[in-house]
C-alpha positions as CSV (number, residue, x, y, z in Angstrom):
1,M,112.3,99.5,84.0
2,T,114.5,102.1,83.9
3,A,113.9,106.2,84.8
4,T,114.3,106.9,80.9
5,D,111.5,103.7,79.4
6,S,108.7,105.0,78.3
7,R,107.0,102.3,77.1
8,P,103.8,102.3,76.8
9,T,100.9,100.3,78.9
10,R,98.1,98.8,77.2
11,L,94.9,98.2,78.7
12,S,92.4,96.0,77.0
13,R,89.0,94.6,77.3
14,R,89.8,91.4,79.0
15,D,93.1,92.3,81.3
16,I,95.5,94.7,82.2
17,V,99.2,94.6,81.7
18,K,101.2,95.8,84.2
19,T,103.6,98.3,84.6
20,G,106.8,97.2,85.3
21,A,106.4,94.5,88.3
22,L,103.8,97.0,89.5
23,L,100.3,96.1,87.9
24,A,99.4,92.5,88.1
25,T,97.3,91.1,85.3
26,V,93.5,91.2,86.0
27,P,90.4,89.9,84.3
28,L,88.2,92.6,83.5
29,I,84.6,90.7,85.3
30,G,81.6,92.1,86.8
31,A,79.1,94.3,84.3
32,G,80.3,97.4,83.1
33,A,83.6,97.1,84.4
34,A,85.5,98.8,81.3
35,S,84.0,99.9,77.8
36,A,83.5,97.5,74.9
37,Q,86.5,99.0,72.6
38,E,90.0,98.7,73.8
39,I,91.4,101.4,76.2
40,P,94.4,103.1,74.1
41,E,97.8,103.1,75.1
42,V,99.6,105.3,77.4
43,A,103.4,105.6,78.3
44,R,104.4,105.2,81.2
45,N,106.2,108.8,81.5
46,R,102.5,109.9,81.1
47,T,101.1,108.0,83.8
48,L,100.5,108.8,87.2
49,I,100.4,105.7,89.7
50,L,99.1,106.5,92.8
51,R,99.0,104.3,96.5
52,W,95.7,104.9,98.3
53,S,93.7,103.3,101.4
54,Q,90.0,102.6,101.9
55,N,90.5,101.8,106.0
56,S,93.8,99.7,104.8
57,Q,92.0,97.5,102.7
58,P,93.8,95.9,100.0
59,R,91.1,96.3,97.6
60,H,88.7,99.2,96.3
61,I,85.3,98.5,97.8
62,D,83.8,101.4,96.0
63,F,84.9,100.6,92.5
64,D,81.2,100.6,91.1
65,L,80.6,104.3,92.8
66,W,80.8,107.3,90.9
67,S,78.6,109.8,92.8
68,G,79.5,111.2,95.8
69,Y,76.5,111.1,97.7
70,P,75.4,107.5,98.5
71,V,76.8,106.1,102.1
72,G,80.6,104.4,101.3
73,A,81.2,106.8,98.4
74,N,84.6,108.8,98.8
75,H,85.7,111.0,97.0
76,Q,89.5,110.1,97.9
77,N,90.3,108.1,95.1
78,G,89.2,109.5,91.9
79,L,85.6,110.2,92.4
80,G,86.3,113.7,93.4
81,L,88.2,114.9,89.9
82,F,84.7,114.2,88.5
83,Y,82.8,116.7,90.0
84,E,84.5,120.5,89.6
85,P,83.5,122.6,92.5
86,L,81.9,126.0,92.9
87,A,85.3,127.0,94.3
88,F,88.6,125.7,95.1
89,Y,90.0,127.3,98.7
90,S,94.0,126.5,99.2
91,A,94.9,127.1,103.3
92,F,98.3,127.6,102.2
93,A,97.9,130.1,100.0
94,D,95.3,131.3,102.0
95,E,93.5,132.0,98.3
96,T,90.0,131.0,97.5
97,I,89.5,130.1,93.7
98,P,86.3,130.7,91.5
99,W,85.8,127.8,89.3
100,L,82.2,126.9,88.3
101,A,81.3,130.2,89.7
102,E,82.8,133.6,88.7
103,S,81.2,135.4,91.9
104,W,78.4,135.3,94.6
105,E,77.0,137.4,97.0
106,Y,74.8,137.3,99.8
107,N,71.9,139.8,100.6
108,D,72.4,142.5,103.6
109,D,70.7,139.8,106.5
110,L,72.6,137.0,104.8
111,T,69.8,135.0,104.6
112,E,69.9,134.9,100.2
113,L,72.9,133.7,98.6
114,R,73.1,134.7,94.5
115,I,75.6,132.4,93.1
116,V,76.6,133.1,89.3
117,T,78.2,130.3,87.4
118,R,80.3,130.8,83.9
119,S,78.7,130.2,81.0
120,G,79.9,128.3,78.0
121,I,80.4,125.0,80.1
122,T,79.2,121.4,79.0
123,W,79.0,118.6,80.4
124,S,81.0,115.4,78.9
125,D,77.4,113.7,76.9
126,G,77.5,117.7,75.5
127,E,75.0,118.5,77.7
128,P,75.1,122.1,78.9
129,F,75.9,122.9,82.4
130,S,74.0,125.7,84.1
131,A,72.4,127.2,87.4
132,E,69.9,124.1,86.7
133,D,72.3,121.5,88.1
134,V,73.5,123.8,90.8
135,A,69.9,124.4,92.3
136,Y,68.8,120.6,91.7
137,T,72.0,119.5,93.6
138,L,71.1,121.8,96.5
139,N,67.2,120.5,96.7
140,A,68.4,116.9,96.4
141,V,70.7,117.0,98.8
142,R,68.7,118.7,101.2
143,D,65.6,116.7,100.6
144,A,67.7,113.4,101.0
145,A,69.5,115.0,104.6
146,A,70.7,112.3,106.7
147,Q,70.4,110.0,103.9
148,V,73.8,111.1,102.1
149,R,77.0,112.6,102.8
150,W,76.6,116.7,103.7
151,G,72.6,116.3,103.3
152,V,72.4,117.2,107.1
153,D,74.8,120.3,106.3
154,V,72.6,121.4,103.6
155,E,69.4,120.4,105.3
156,Q,70.2,122.6,107.8
157,F,70.2,125.9,105.6
158,V,68.7,125.5,103.0
159,E,65.3,126.6,102.5
160,E,65.1,126.3,98.4
161,A,67.2,126.9,95.5
162,T,66.1,128.3,92.4
163,A,67.7,128.8,88.9
164,E,66.5,132.2,88.1
165,S,68.5,131.8,84.8
166,D,70.8,129.7,82.9
167,T,73.8,131.5,85.1
168,E,72.3,132.4,88.0
169,T,71.2,130.2,91.2
170,L,69.2,132.0,94.2
171,V,69.6,130.0,97.7
172,R,67.4,131.1,99.9
173,F,68.4,129.7,103.7
174,K,65.9,129.4,106.7
175,V,68.6,131.1,108.9
176,P,71.3,133.5,107.8
177,A,73.9,131.3,106.7
178,P,77.4,133.6,106.4
179,R,79.5,130.5,105.5
180,F,77.7,128.4,103.8
181,F,79.6,129.3,99.8
182,Y,82.4,128.3,101.6
183,F,81.1,125.2,103.1
184,M,80.5,124.5,99.2
185,T,83.9,125.2,98.0
186,Y,86.8,122.5,97.9
187,K,89.4,122.5,100.6
188,Y,90.7,119.2,102.3
189,D,87.8,116.9,102.4
190,I,85.2,119.4,102.2
191,G,83.0,120.6,100.0
192,L,79.8,120.0,97.9
193,Y,79.5,118.2,95.2
194,I,77.8,119.8,92.0
195,V,75.9,117.0,89.8
196,P,74.1,116.9,86.3
197,K,70.6,117.6,86.9
198,H,70.0,115.3,83.6
199,I,71.7,112.5,84.8
200,F,70.2,112.3,88.3
201,E,66.7,113.7,88.2
202,G,64.4,110.8,88.6
203,Q,67.1,108.6,90.5
204,D,67.3,108.2,93.7
205,I,70.6,110.3,94.8
206,A,71.2,108.3,98.1
207,T,71.6,104.9,95.6
208,F,72.4,106.1,92.2
209,K,76.1,105.2,91.6
210,A,76.8,106.9,88.3
211,F,78.4,104.2,86.9
212,D,78.1,103.1,83.2
213,I,81.4,103.1,81.2
214,E,79.8,101.8,77.9
215,A,76.8,105.2,78.7
216,G,79.7,107.1,79.3
217,L,78.8,107.7,83.2
218,P,80.1,109.3,85.2
219,V,79.3,112.4,82.7
220,T,81.9,115.5,84.3
221,T,82.6,118.9,83.3
222,A,86.2,117.6,84.2
223,P,88.9,116.8,81.8
224,W,89.0,112.6,82.8
225,K,86.8,109.6,82.2
226,V,86.9,106.5,83.5
227,V,87.9,103.6,81.6
228,F,88.1,100.9,84.1
229,S,87.2,100.4,87.3
230,S,87.8,97.1,89.8
231,P,88.4,96.2,93.2
232,E,92.1,95.8,92.2
233,Q,92.6,99.3,90.6
234,K,91.0,102.1,89.4
235,V,91.8,103.7,85.6
236,I,91.2,107.5,84.8
237,D,91.8,109.1,81.3
238,R,92.2,112.6,80.3
239,L,89.9,113.9,77.5
240,D,90.9,116.0,75.0
241,S,89.5,119.3,75.9
242,W,88.4,121.2,78.7
243,W,86.4,124.4,79.0
244,A,89.2,125.6,81.9
245,V,91.6,125.9,79.1
246,D,89.1,128.0,76.8
247,Q,88.1,130.5,79.2
248,G,91.8,131.1,80.5
249,L,91.5,129.3,84.2
250,V,94.7,127.1,82.8
251,D,97.1,127.5,80.2
252,A,96.7,123.9,79.0
253,L,95.4,120.5,79.6
254,P,96.8,118.6,82.7
255,Q,100.1,116.8,81.4
256,V,99.0,113.5,83.1
257,E,97.2,111.5,80.6
258,R,96.1,108.2,82.9
259,I,95.3,108.1,86.5
260,I,96.1,104.6,88.2
261,Y,94.7,104.6,92.1
262,L,96.2,101.2,93.5
263,P,94.6,99.8,96.9
264,W,96.7,100.1,100.0
265,T,99.5,97.2,101.0
266,E,101.8,96.9,103.9
267,E,103.8,100.2,104.5
268,T,107.2,98.3,103.7
269,Q,105.8,97.3,100.4
270,I,105.2,100.9,99.3
271,A,108.2,101.5,100.4
272,Q,109.7,99.4,98.3
273,Q,107.6,100.1,95.5
274,L,108.3,104.0,96.1
275,I,111.9,103.1,96.1
276,A,111.5,100.8,92.6
277,N,109.8,104.0,91.0
278,E,106.7,101.6,90.3
279,I,104.3,104.1,92.1
280,D,104.7,108.0,91.9
281,C,102.9,108.9,95.5
282,S,101.0,107.1,98.4
283,L,99.3,108.0,101.5
284,D,101.5,109.5,103.8
285,L,104.1,107.3,105.7
286,R,105.7,107.1,108.9
287,P,108.9,109.2,109.4
288,L,111.0,106.0,110.1
289,T,109.4,104.8,106.6
290,M,110.3,107.9,104.9
291,E,113.9,108.3,106.0
292,T,114.5,104.9,104.6
293,I,112.8,106.0,101.5
294,L,114.1,109.4,100.8
295,V,118.5,107.2,101.5
296,Q,117.1,104.8,98.7
297,N,115.7,107.0,96.0
298,P,117.3,110.5,95.5
299,A,114.4,111.3,93.1
300,I,111.7,110.9,96.0
301,I,111.0,114.3,97.6
302,T,108.8,115.5,100.3
303,H,107.0,119.0,101.3
304,T,110.1,119.6,103.2
305,G,112.8,118.3,100.6
306,T,114.6,115.4,102.2
307,E,114.7,116.7,105.7
308,P,112.3,116.5,108.9
309,P,109.5,116.5,109.4
310,Y,109.1,115.1,105.4
311,G,105.7,117.0,105.0
312,Y,103.2,119.9,106.1
313,V,101.0,120.1,108.7
314,D,97.9,119.1,107.6
315,W,94.5,120.4,109.6
316,W,93.9,117.4,111.9
317,P,96.0,118.7,115.2
318,T,96.2,115.7,117.8
319,S,95.0,115.7,121.0
320,L,94.3,113.1,124.2
321,Y,90.8,113.1,124.2
322,V,89.4,112.1,127.7
323,N,85.2,111.4,128.5
324,N,84.5,114.6,130.1
325,E,81.0,112.7,130.9
326,L,82.8,110.1,133.2
327,E,84.3,110.4,136.4
328,P,87.3,111.4,137.1
329,F,87.7,113.1,133.8
330,S,84.5,115.7,134.6
331,D,87.3,117.6,136.4
332,P,89.2,119.9,135.0
333,D,91.8,119.8,137.5
334,V,92.1,116.0,136.4
335,R,92.7,116.9,132.8
336,W,94.8,119.6,133.4
337,A,97.0,117.2,135.6
338,L,97.2,114.7,132.6
339,S,98.6,117.3,130.3
340,Y,101.3,118.5,132.7
341,F,102.2,114.7,132.8
342,I,102.6,115.0,129.2
343,N,106.3,115.5,127.8
344,R,105.3,116.4,124.0
345,D,109.0,116.9,122.9
346,Q,109.6,113.5,124.4
347,I,106.7,112.1,122.2
348,I,108.0,113.7,118.9
349,E,111.8,112.7,119.9
350,V,111.0,108.9,120.4
351,A,108.3,108.1,118.5
352,L,109.0,110.7,115.3
353,A,112.7,110.7,115.4
354,G,112.5,114.3,115.6
355,A,110.1,114.5,112.8
356,G,107.1,116.7,114.1
357,S,106.2,119.8,116.1
358,T,103.2,121.3,118.8
359,Y,101.0,124.0,118.8
360,P,98.8,125.1,121.8
361,L,95.7,124.9,120.4
362,P,93.6,122.5,118.2
363,L,93.9,124.6,115.3
364,P,96.6,124.3,112.3
365,S,99.1,126.8,112.6
366,Y,98.2,128.6,109.6
367,P,98.8,132.1,108.1
368,G,95.1,132.7,108.4
369,L,94.7,131.9,111.9
370,A,97.8,132.9,113.5
371,P,96.5,136.3,114.9
372,F,93.4,134.3,116.7
373,V,96.5,132.5,118.5
374,E,98.6,135.7,119.1
375,E,95.4,137.6,120.3
376,I,95.0,135.4,123.5
377,S,98.8,134.8,123.9
378,D,98.6,136.0,127.9
379,L,96.0,133.3,128.3
380,L,98.1,130.8,126.9
381,E,100.6,132.1,129.4
382,E,98.4,131.5,131.8
383,Y,97.1,128.4,130.9
384,P,100.4,126.6,129.3
385,T,98.3,123.8,127.1
386,L,102.0,122.4,126.1
387,E,103.9,122.7,129.5
388,H,105.5,119.4,131.2
389,N,105.5,120.2,134.7
390,P,105.0,116.8,136.9
391,E,104.8,118.7,139.8
392,K,102.3,120.9,138.7
393,G,99.9,118.0,138.2
394,A,100.8,116.2,140.9
395,A,99.7,119.2,142.9
396,L,96.6,119.7,141.2
397,L,95.6,115.9,141.7
398,E,96.5,116.3,145.5
399,G,94.3,119.7,145.5
400,A,91.4,117.6,144.4
401,G,91.9,114.6,147.0
402,W,94.1,112.3,145.1
403,A,97.3,110.4,146.7
404,K,99.4,107.6,145.5
405,N,99.0,104.2,147.0
406,G,101.4,101.5,147.4
407,D,101.8,100.6,144.0
408,G,102.7,104.4,143.1
409,L,99.3,104.5,141.6
410,W,97.2,107.6,142.1
411,E,94.2,107.2,144.2
412,K,91.2,108.1,145.3
413,D,88.3,106.6,147.2
414,G,89.7,103.2,146.6
415,Q,89.8,103.7,142.9
416,T,93.0,104.2,141.1
417,L,93.4,106.9,138.3
418,D,92.9,104.6,134.8
419,L,93.0,106.0,131.8
420,D,92.6,103.3,128.7
421,I,93.6,105.0,125.5
422,G,91.8,103.7,122.2
423,S,92.8,105.1,118.8
424,F,93.8,103.4,115.2
425,A,96.8,102.6,112.7
426,V,98.3,106.1,112.3
427,M,98.5,106.4,116.3
428,A,100.9,103.4,116.8
429,D,103.8,105.2,116.8
430,I,103.0,108.2,119.5
431,G,100.4,105.6,121.9
432,P,102.8,103.8,123.5
433,V,104.8,106.8,124.2
434,V,101.7,109.0,125.6
435,A,100.8,105.7,127.6
436,E,104.2,105.1,129.1
437,Q,105.1,108.6,129.9
438,L,101.4,108.4,132.0
439,R,102.3,105.3,133.6
440,Q,105.8,106.6,135.0
441,Q,103.7,109.6,136.7
442,G,101.2,107.2,138.6
443,V,98.4,106.9,135.9
444,N,97.1,103.5,135.2
445,A,97.1,104.0,131.8
446,S,97.4,101.5,128.4
447,F,97.0,102.2,125.0
448,A,95.2,99.8,122.1
449,M,93.5,99.9,118.4
450,P,90.4,97.9,119.0
451,P,88.9,97.3,115.6
452,D,85.6,99.0,117.0
453,F,87.5,102.0,118.1
454,F,85.8,104.9,115.5
455,D,82.2,103.4,116.6
456,R,82.9,103.4,120.4
457,F,84.8,106.9,119.8
458,Q,82.3,108.6,118.0
459,Q,79.2,107.4,120.0
460,G,81.4,108.4,123.4
461,E,82.1,104.9,124.6
462,Y,85.3,105.3,125.7
463,R,87.9,107.1,128.5
464,G,90.7,108.3,126.7
465,A,91.2,108.4,122.8
466,L,94.0,109.8,120.5
467,F,92.2,111.4,117.4
468,G,92.1,114.7,115.7
469,H,90.2,117.7,115.0
470,G,89.0,118.8,111.3
471,G,88.3,122.2,112.0
472,S,89.3,125.6,111.1
473,V,91.7,126.2,108.5
474,S,90.8,129.8,107.3
475,A,90.8,133.1,109.2
476,D,87.5,131.8,110.6
477,P,88.0,130.0,113.8
478,Y,84.7,129.4,114.1
479,F,84.9,125.7,112.7
480,T,87.2,124.8,114.9
481,L,84.7,126.1,118.0
482,R,82.0,124.0,117.2
483,L,83.4,121.0,117.4
484,Y,82.9,121.9,121.5
485,Q,79.6,123.1,121.2
486,S,77.3,120.6,123.2
487,V,73.8,122.5,121.6
488,T,73.3,125.1,119.1
489,E,70.2,127.2,118.7
490,A,71.7,129.1,115.6
491,V,72.0,125.9,113.4
492,P,68.6,124.6,113.2
493,G,68.9,121.0,113.9
494,G,72.7,121.5,114.4
495,H,74.5,118.1,114.5
496,Q,77.4,118.7,117.3
497,V,80.9,116.7,116.5
498,N,81.6,117.1,120.3
499,F,84.0,114.3,120.6
500,S,84.8,115.0,124.2
501,L,81.5,115.4,125.5
502,W,82.4,118.6,127.0
503,R,79.3,120.7,128.2
504,N,79.5,124.7,129.0
505,E,76.4,126.9,128.4
506,E,78.2,130.0,128.0
507,F,80.6,128.9,125.7
508,D,77.9,127.3,123.7
509,K,76.2,130.7,123.2
510,I,79.4,132.4,122.1
511,V,79.8,130.1,119.4
512,D,76.3,131.0,118.2
513,E,77.1,134.4,118.1
514,M,79.9,133.4,116.1
515,A,77.7,131.5,113.7
516,V,75.8,134.2,112.1
517,T,78.8,136.9,112.2
518,P,80.5,136.8,108.2
519,P,84.1,135.6,108.5
520,E,84.7,139.4,107.0
521,D,84.0,140.7,110.6
522,Q,87.4,139.9,111.6
523,E,87.0,142.6,114.7
524,A,83.6,140.9,116.0
525,L,85.2,137.3,115.4
526,M,88.2,138.4,117.7
527,D,86.3,139.4,120.4
528,Q,84.0,136.2,120.4
529,W,87.2,134.1,120.1
530,R,88.4,135.5,122.8
531,R,85.8,135.1,125.2
532,A,85.3,131.7,124.4
533,M,88.9,130.7,124.7
534,E,88.8,132.5,128.5
535,I,86.3,129.4,128.8
536,W,87.7,126.9,126.9
537,L,91.7,126.8,128.5
538,P,90.5,126.5,132.4
539,E,88.4,124.0,131.1
540,L,90.9,122.3,128.7
541,P,88.0,119.6,127.2
542,D,90.5,117.8,125.4
543,I,95.0,117.8,125.7
544,Q,96.8,119.0,122.9
545,I,99.6,116.6,121.8
546,Q,101.0,117.3,118.3
547,E,100.7,119.0,114.7
548,W,99.5,116.2,112.4
549,Y,101.7,116.2,109.7
550,H,100.8,114.9,105.9
551,R,104.3,112.9,105.1
552,I,103.8,112.4,101.6
553,P,106.6,110.9,99.1
554,M,106.8,112.1,95.6
555,N,108.7,110.5,93.6
556,T,110.2,112.9,90.8
557,T,111.3,110.1,88.5
558,Y,108.4,111.1,85.8
559,W,106.3,113.8,87.2
560,Q,107.4,117.3,88.7
561,G,105.9,120.6,89.9
562,W,104.3,119.0,93.4
563,P,103.5,121.0,96.0
564,T,106.6,121.7,98.4
565,Q,107.5,124.3,101.2
566,D,109.5,126.4,98.3
567,D,106.0,126.1,96.0
568,P,103.0,126.0,98.2
569,Y,100.0,126.4,96.3
570,V,97.7,123.5,98.0
571,N,98.2,120.8,100.2
572,G,99.6,118.3,98.2
573,A,97.6,115.2,99.4
574,F,95.8,113.5,96.1
575,W,93.3,112.2,98.2
576,H,91.6,116.0,99.0
577,L,89.1,117.9,96.6
578,T,92.2,119.8,95.8
579,F,93.4,117.3,94.1
580,Q,93.1,118.7,90.6
581,L,95.2,122.4,91.5
582,V,98.1,119.7,91.7
583,L,97.2,117.6,88.6
584,N,97.2,121.2,86.6
585,R,101.3,121.8,87.7
586,L,102.8,118.7,87.2
587,T,105.2,118.2,84.3
588,P,106.7,115.3,82.8
589,T,110.0,115.1,84.3
590,Q,111.1,113.4,80.6
């Protein structure tokens, strides 16, 4: 198929005819897999084809799950488009974009939130969207608690949500909750899915799949409908109307008329399909793969064009975690010694061909957070988290009673300094380099990717791990600091994601202060931030390695308007909840 070919792809009730050499013929099996009528034709140059991974499995294991709340649901491969948010947040533009909600306001003591939603919006089955849907969602998710995604977060804060009119929802909190609306807002992989009360009421929100194509499920306020879903592919078509056009939020319907989500395959095959213009976008790829694609297909671009680092800084800075509950990693001097032994520039050069960068803290280098990093520049001079200085590291270990044995390994009380580093596939490039650097400095280090890594890491059953931080992205460092809290009194029943298992009571208290401080009070946040980092930096709970990049290949053969560094209107990941903002900007190349 040539770049100018606009022949239609045709999906029938019995099979799917592949686009070019890409889409295999798949018999439609299973109840509700597709509607009885023939699925209409859509031209290739009006079709967006995406490759997405569900834990690297070559199939969609959630093909019949179109609610975001049951265990196993994932908004990243199509589902997120169907539940529009109250608001979007673009970290790159540092902008909140009201959507289903036109305004929101807290009371003076931050114990109530009034949300005003837009009128004139209907679900795809013709039922009106209203405040009843917002209140129902909050109360149902609160009641389901740990049984559903985001249930713990909602249950911690929400006392009761009440629809006071068709457009006004009053949310009463158990404690001051200045960040709750922000929590509900769609950004990256975080946000609360507003569901239709008239469909979900009477169902078990923890198990209801909201999938029956012939019955019109899932219903949505968005301009999309599911026309086919199987383990091999999901097909989503555009509707002919959308309230966001009628109310002037966007100028026109998305020009993408069909979206096809294909499951993941080998990275080399993904690269071949991109080169052959058989797919339009995929999950982020490794730097050397990106280099190959860019050379062989000039139509492929990245966030940084065709130049390194071939992507943008994601919200997930990478650290070497060490289990702070285990000796010798409970000693800050050992953690700092490991940090001094690591040469980050060499890691980026050897493992990433230079296509990377570093940052001194477990924050992304986003505009809203930059003032907080600048505020502690003097502390970072005193505690240089990125410094490669083996001599300093050796002096710290010697001062803690370590000495090198005859094999050149650090040893204390008959035990060598052993560090088994675990991770998963995305760290396969940097992991061996980190381990080798530590070995060269006398640490008995190794790197592996065990199949049970996630379970062991999350349960604290590890010595070392390479992983990232899903924390702050706006002008509010709270979400990163809370990753290091061991307990919280400000958040009732607060569930802490403290992977390093570091504990400091004074730090916990400061972060609790921040939890009830409005993000708008930047002066108070700055003071709390500095006091917290005066504790955190000397302790160094985990060891900064690199910024994480999304190196997303974006094919301009059929589609243009992708977000880039020249037009960074939002992060470009189609698997994030802000994907609709990208779809609103894509236009056909031909």
